[in-house]
C-alpha positions as CSV (number, residue, x, y, z in Angstrom):
1,X,12.2,22.7,28.5
2,X,11.3,19.9,25.6
3,X,7.8,20.2,24.6
4,X,8.1,17.9,21.9
5,X,6.2,14.6,22.9
6,X,8.3,11.2,22.4
7,X,5.9,9.7,20.1
8,X,7.2,12.2,17.5
9,X,10.8,12.6,18.7
10,X,11.2,8.5,18.0
11,X,9.0,8.7,14.8
12,X,10.9,9.3,11.6
13,X,10.6,11.1,8.6
14,X,9.6,9.8,5.4
15,X,12.5,9.0,3.4
16,X,10.0,8.8,0.2
17,X,8.8,12.4,0.7
18,X,12.1,13.7,1.3
19,X,13.6,12.8,-2.1
20,X,10.8,13.3,-4.2
21,X,11.7,17.3,-4.2
22,X,14.5,15.2,-6.4
23,X,13.1,12.4,-8.1
24,X,10.0,15.6,-8.8
25,X,12.4,17.3,-11.3
26,X,11.5,17.4,-14.8
27,X,14.9,16.0,-16.3
28,X,14.6,12.8,-13.7
29,X,13.1,9.7,-14.9
30,X,11.6,8.6,-11.4
31,X,11.2,5.2,-10.3
32,X,10.8,6.4,-6.4
33,X,7.2,7.3,-6.0
34,X,4.5,5.2,-5.7
35,X,2.7,7.0,-8.1
36,X,-0.1,5.6,-10.5
37,X,-0.5,6.7,-13.8
38,X,-2.1,10.0,-14.1
39,X,-3.0,9.1,-18.0
40,X,-5.6,6.3,-16.5
41,X,-7.2,9.2,-14.3
42,X,-10.8,9.2,-15.6
43,X,-11.0,12.8,-15.4
44,X,-14.2,13.6,-17.9
45,X,-16.1,10.9,-15.8
46,X,-14.9,12.8,-12.7
47,X,-16.2,16.1,-14.4
48,X,-19.5,14.7,-14.7
49,X,-20.1,13.0,-12.0
50,X,-19.0,16.5,-9.8
51,X,-21.6,18.2,-11.9
52,X,-24.6,15.5,-11.2
53,X,-24.0,15.7,-7.7
54,X,-24.3,19.6,-7.2
55,X,-27.0,19.5,-9.5
56,X,-28.7,16.8,-7.9
57,X,-27.7,16.6,-4.1
58,X,-25.6,20.3,-3.2
59,X,-27.2,20.4,0.2
60,X,-25.9,16.9,1.0
61,X,-22.4,16.9,-0.8
62,X,-21.6,20.2,0.7
63,X,-22.9,20.1,4.4
64,X,-21.1,18.2,7.4
65,X,-21.6,14.5,7.4
66,X,-21.6,11.0,9.3
67,X,-18.1,9.9,10.5
68,X,-19.0,6.1,9.1
69,X,-19.4,7.7,5.6
70,X,-21.8,8.0,2.7
71,X,-24.1,5.0,2.8
72,X,-24.6,4.7,-1.1
73,X,-20.7,4.3,-1.2
74,X,-20.2,2.2,2.0
75,X,-23.1,-0.3,0.2
76,X,-20.9,-0.6,-3.1
77,X,-17.7,-1.4,-1.4
78,X,-19.8,-4.6,0.9
79,X,-21.7,-5.3,-2.4
80,X,-17.8,-5.5,-4.1
81,X,-16.7,-8.3,-1.6
82,X,-19.6,-10.0,-1.9
83,X,-19.3,-10.1,-5.6
84,X,-16.0,-10.9,-5.8
85,X,-15.3,-13.5,-2.5
86,X,-18.1,-14.1,-1.4
87,X,-17.5,-12.6,2.2
88,X,-20.8,-11.7,4.5
89,X,-20.1,-7.9,4.8
90,X,-22.7,-5.2,5.2
91,X,-22.5,-1.3,4.7
92,X,-22.4,-1.0,8.7
93,X,-19.2,-3.6,8.3
94,X,-17.4,0.0,6.4
95,X,-15.9,3.1,8.1
96,X,-14.8,5.4,5.3
97,X,-11.2,7.0,6.2
98,X,-9.0,9.9,4.5
99,X,-6.8,7.1,2.4
100,X,-5.9,3.7,3.9
101,X,-3.0,5.4,5.5
102,X,-5.5,7.1,8.3
103,X,-7.0,3.7,8.4
104,X,-3.7,2.5,9.4
105,X,-3.4,5.0,12.0
106,X,-6.8,4.9,13.4
107,X,-5.9,1.5,13.6
108,X,-2.8,2.6,16.4
109,X,-5.2,4.8,18.3
110,X,-7.8,2.0,19.0
111,X,-5.8,-1.0,19.8
112,X,-1.8,-0.1,20.5
113,X,-0.9,1.0,24.2
114,X,2.9,1.7,24.5
115,X,5.3,-1.6,24.1
116,X,2.6,-3.8,22.9
117,X,4.2,-6.6,20.1
118,X,3.6,-6.2,16.8
119,X,4.5,-7.9,13.7
120,X,5.4,-6.3,10.7
121,X,7.1,-7.5,7.4
122,X,11.1,-7.5,6.7
123,X,11.0,-5.4,4.1
124,X,7.3,-3.6,5.2
125,X,5.4,-1.2,4.1
126,X,7.4,2.2,4.8
127,X,3.7,4.6,5.6
128,X,2.8,1.5,8.0
129,X,6.2,1.5,10.1
130,X,5.7,5.4,10.2
131,X,2.0,5.3,11.4
132,X,2.3,2.7,14.4
133,X,5.4,3.9,15.4
134,X,3.6,6.9,16.9
135,X,1.9,4.6,19.1
136,X,5.2,3.3,20.3
137,X,5.0,-0.6,19.7
138,X,7.3,-2.9,20.2
139,X,8.0,-4.4,16.5
140,X,8.8,-8.0,15.4
141,X,10.0,-8.1,11.6
142,X,9.3,-11.2,9.8
143,X,11.1,-12.1,6.8
144,X,8.9,-12.7,3.3
145,X,9.7,-15.4,1.1
146,X,8.7,-15.8,-2.4
147,X,5.4,-17.4,-1.2
148,X,4.7,-14.7,1.6
149,X,5.3,-14.3,5.1
150,X,7.5,-16.7,6.2
151,X,5.3,-19.0,8.4
152,X,8.2,-20.9,10.5
153,X,9.7,-17.5,11.7
154,X,5.8,-16.0,12.5
155,X,5.0,-19.0,14.7
156,X,8.4,-18.9,16.5
157,X,7.6,-14.9,17.0
158,X,4.1,-15.4,18.2
159,X,5.4,-17.9,20.4
160,X,7.9,-15.9,22.1
161,X,6.4,-12.9,22.2
162,X,2.7,-12.7,22.7
163,X,2.3,-10.6,19.4
164,X,-1.1,-9.0,19.8
165,X,-1.4,-7.3,16.4
166,X,0.4,-8.1,12.9
167,X,0.8,-6.0,10.0
168,X,0.9,-7.2,6.4
169,X,0.0,-6.1,3.0
170,X,-0.7,-9.8,1.4
171,X,-1.4,-8.5,-2.3
172,X,1.2,-7.6,-4.5
173,X,2.9,-6.0,-1.2
174,X,5.1,-2.6,-1.2
175,X,7.9,-2.8,-1.5
176,X,8.6,-5.9,-2.5
177,X,5.7,-6.8,-5.2
178,X,5.4,-10.4,-3.4
179,X,1.6,-11.8,-3.2
180,X,0.8,-13.9,-0.2
181,X,0.0,-17.6,-1.9
182,X,-3.7,-19.1,-1.1
183,X,-2.1,-22.1,1.2
184,X,0.3,-19.0,3.4
185,X,-3.3,-17.2,4.0
186,X,-5.5,-20.1,5.2
187,X,-2.5,-20.5,7.4
188,X,-2.0,-17.3,9.0
189,X,-5.4,-17.3,9.3
190,X,-5.0,-20.4,11.5
191,X,-2.2,-18.8,13.5
192,X,-4.8,-15.9,14.1
193,X,-7.5,-18.1,15.2
194,X,-5.9,-20.4,17.2
195,X,-3.6,-17.2,19.4
196,X,-6.3,-14.7,19.3
197,X,-4.0,-12.1,17.3
198,X,-5.4,-8.9,15.2
199,X,-4.4,-9.2,11.5
200,X,-4.4,-5.1,9.4
201,X,-4.8,-6.5,6.1
202,X,-3.8,-3.4,3.8
203,X,-4.9,-3.8,0.3
204,X,-4.7,-1.2,-1.9
205,X,-3.4,-3.3,-4.8
206,X,-5.6,-5.7,-4.5
207,X,-7.6,-4.9,-7.6
208,X,-4.5,-4.4,-9.9
209,X,-3.3,-8.2,-10.9
210,X,-2.3,-8.4,-14.6
211,X,-1.1,-12.1,-14.5
212,X,-2.4,-15.3,-12.7
213,X,-5.4,-16.1,-10.6
214,X,-6.9,-13.6,-8.1
215,X,-6.7,-15.0,-4.6
216,X,-9.6,-14.1,-1.5
217,X,-8.3,-12.1,1.1
218,X,-7.0,-13.0,4.4
219,X,-10.4,-12.1,6.1
220,X,-12.6,-14.4,3.9
221,X,-10.8,-17.1,5.8
222,X,-10.6,-15.7,9.1
223,X,-13.6,-12.9,9.5
224,X,-13.5,-11.9,13.2
225,X,-9.7,-11.1,13.7
226,X,-8.9,-9.4,10.4
227,X,-9.3,-5.4,9.7
228,X,-9.3,-5.4,5.8
229,X,-7.9,-2.0,4.7
230,X,-9.0,-0.9,1.1
231,X,-8.6,2.1,-1.1
232,X,-9.9,4.0,-4.5
233,X,-6.0,6.0,-4.7
234,X,-4.8,3.5,-7.4
235,X,-8.3,2.3,-9.2
236,X,-9.8,6.1,-9.5
237,X,-7.4,9.2,-8.3
238,X,-4.4,9.3,-5.0
239,X,-5.5,12.7,-4.8
240,X,-9.5,12.2,-3.6
241,X,-7.6,10.6,-0.3
242,X,-10.5,7.9,0.2
243,X,-9.9,4.8,1.3
244,X,-12.0,2.4,4.0
245,X,-11.9,0.0,6.4
246,X,-13.9,-3.6,6.3
247,X,-14.3,-4.5,10.1
248,X,-16.6,-6.4,12.3
249,X,-19.2,-4.0,13.9
250,X,-17.4,-3.9,17.5
251,X,-14.1,-2.6,15.6
252,X,-15.9,0.0,13.5
253,X,-17.6,1.6,16.6
254,X,-14.6,2.2,18.1
255,X,-12.8,3.4,15.2
256,X,-15.9,6.0,14.9
257,X,-14.9,7.8,17.8
258,X,-11.4,7.7,16.9
259,X,-11.5,9.2,13.6
260,X,-14.5,11.7,15.1
261,X,-11.3,12.9,16.9
262,X,-9.3,13.1,14.3
263,X,-11.3,14.6,11.1
264,X,-15.2,14.3,12.4
265,X,-15.6,12.7,8.8
266,X,-14.0,12.6,5.3
267,X,-15.2,14.8,2.9
268,X,-19.1,14.3,1.9
269,X,-18.6,15.9,-1.8
270,X,-15.8,13.5,-2.7
271,X,-17.7,10.4,-1.8
272,X,-20.6,11.0,-3.2
273,X,-18.4,12.5,-6.7
274,X,-17.1,9.1,-6.5
275,X,-20.5,7.1,-5.7
276,X,-21.8,8.7,-8.8
277,X,-18.9,7.2,-10.9
278,X,-19.3,3.5,-9.5
279,X,-23.0,4.2,-10.9
280,X,-22.6,5.5,-14.0
281,X,-19.7,3.7,-15.3
282,X,-18.3,0.0,-15.3
283,X,-15.7,0.1,-12.6
284,X,-14.4,-3.2,-14.2
285,X,-14.0,-1.7,-17.5
286,X,-11.5,0.9,-16.3
287,X,-9.5,-1.5,-13.9
288,X,-9.0,-3.6,-16.8
289,X,-7.5,-0.8,-18.7
290,X,-5.4,0.1,-15.5
291,X,-4.0,-3.7,-15.4
292,X,-3.3,-3.8,-19.5
293,X,-1.3,-0.8,-19.4
294,X,0.7,-1.8,-15.6
295,X,1.5,-5.4,-17.3
296,X,3.2,-3.4,-20.5
297,X,5.0,-1.3,-17.6
298,X,5.9,-4.2,-15.4
299,X,7.3,-6.3,-18.6
300,X,9.4,-3.4,-19.9
301,X,10.8,-2.8,-16.5
302,X,11.9,-6.8,-15.9
303,X,13.2,-7.0,-19.5
304,X,15.3,-3.6,-19.2
305,X,16.7,-5.1,-16.2
306,X,17.4,-8.8,-17.5
307,X,18.9,-6.6,-20.9
308,X,21.2,-3.9,-19.1
309,X,22.4,-5.8,-15.6
310,X,23.6,-8.9,-17.1
311,X,22.3,-11.1,-14.1
312,X,24.1,-9.1,-11.8
313,X,21.2,-8.2,-9.7
314,X,18.3,-10.1,-8.4
315,X,14.3,-8.7,-8.9
316,X,10.8,-10.2,-7.9
317,X,8.8,-10.6,-11.1
318,X,4.9,-9.4,-9.5
319,X,1.8,-10.6,-11.1
320,X,0.3,-7.3,-10.1
321,X,0.3,-4.2,-8.5
322,X,3.3,-1.3,-9.0
323,X,6.5,-2.2,-7.5
324,X,9.0,-4.7,-7.9
325,X,12.1,-4.8,-5.5
326,X,15.9,-6.0,-6.2
327,X,19.1,-7.1,-4.5
328,X,22.1,-5.5,-5.5
329,X,25.6,-7.6,-4.8
330,X,26.5,-8.5,-1.3
331,X,28.3,-5.2,0.1
332,X,27.3,-2.6,-2.6
333,X,24.9,0.2,-0.8
334,X,21.9,1.2,-2.5
335,X,22.4,5.0,-0.9
336,X,25.6,5.2,-2.4
337,X,23.9,4.0,-6.2
338,X,20.9,6.6,-5.2
339,X,23.3,9.2,-5.2
340,X,25.2,7.7,-8.4
341,X,21.8,7.4,-10.6
342,X,20.7,10.9,-9.8
343,X,23.5,12.4,-11.2
344,X,22.4,10.4,-14.5
345,X,18.4,11.5,-14.2
346,X,17.5,8.8,-12.7
347,X,15.8,7.6,-9.4
348,X,14.8,5.0,-7.1
349,X,14.3,3.9,-3.4
350,X,17.1,2.7,-1.8
351,X,15.8,-0.4,0.6
352,X,16.5,0.5,4.3
353,X,13.8,2.7,5.1
354,X,11.5,-0.4,4.6
355,X,13.6,-1.9,7.3
356,X,12.5,-1.0,11.5
357,X,15.7,-2.4,12.1
358,X,19.3,-2.9,10.7
359,X,19.0,-4.4,6.8
360,X,18.1,-3.4,3.4
361,X,21.3,-1.4,2.5
362,X,22.0,-3.5,-0.4
363,X,18.0,-3.4,-1.5
364,X,16.2,-1.0,-3.6
365,X,12.3,-0.5,-4.7
366,X,11.4,0.2,-8.1
367,X,8.4,1.7,-9.2
368,X,7.1,0.8,-13.1
369,X,3.7,2.1,-13.1
370,X,4.6,6.6,-13.9
371,X,6.5,5.7,-16.6
372,X,6.0,4.6,-20.5
373,X,7.8,1.7,-21.5
374,X,10.2,3.5,-23.3
375,X,11.2,5.8,-20.5
376,X,11.5,2.8,-18.5
377,X,14.0,1.1,-20.9
378,X,15.9,4.9,-21.1
379,X,16.2,5.2,-16.7
380,X,17.3,1.2,-16.5
381,X,19.9,2.0,-18.9
382,X,21.2,4.9,-16.6
383,X,21.0,3.4,-13.6
384,X,23.1,0.2,-15.2
385,X,25.5,2.8,-15.8
386,X,25.1,4.3,-12.7
387,X,25.5,0.6,-11.4
388,X,29.0,-0.5,-13.3
389,X,30.8,2.8,-12.5
390,X,30.3,2.0,-8.6
391,X,30.7,-1.7,-9.0
392,X,33.9,-1.2,-11.0
393,X,35.4,1.8,-9.0
């Protein structure tokens, strides 16, 4: 007897999680994980907040809580959307989740039936591909350009496949680092309205812009059709696993039901601790410090690639976020390069897991946020040595 469901049999393991055992060895310089820089974690502020929460509200912090989340924290999130983008958002439009990853899973539960046509980016965020695969949709990958999703291809796909939902990371996309231009965002919003399509706008990196001008979310141009995901993992700490979904109340109500069936609620203690940090400290100052460091690390990686690869690979030059994407020469396997690089104590993520169809064999994702500038230069030099050994053989 086969005890397993079709959904689990058809869902792949996370390639990134599988290689982190190799990449996590102390001697390895790792560009593989999507890890924030731990030197920037607000440790003292969190310790202070923990003590204050336990001293002033221990019963509430340690008790079961409402599924939707701690109201003051939801109000802070809604207020930030109003302050930054003028979005008409209220606390009741916010659902607190265990990271934005749970938000993706809940959206799959609430909106997807088996075989539903779903657009994903090509290449796309591996975690979303894995989460949505559990609900057995029919994926329709659409390529990216330097300006964002390929609108001509998206229009053809919508016309031919009656698309129900689009999943996207418009700001500093994972894995490429590409950001949708304002014109692409506005035209995408118009397509959503015209065709009554749901748009899942995953935005974990939006606060991490260190170059150029900020661009409003797609949701600001199409409030009703967009479910906007956010996270504290990249700007506070990842281990708290605290994110949110911002959507119209009709959607939030159904997502609450799905979350109740999953875990009842996210940690009430963690929610209060993060809220206390936000109340007592200036989040903008903290984010500015992250941006300053990440820009230096991004510049170090772009410059190291230029210095050590002699123009033999092409890479994106993100204006924020945590990743850049590199294209190897046609026919060179990034998996073979990975095997060669690990022997030289440097790791990255080969590109093919970010594709739900064939592709990406000659691409790779590099994370710059979790290594200092000296380590970045050393690691890219090791990677280049492996590259040229492979290329010459």
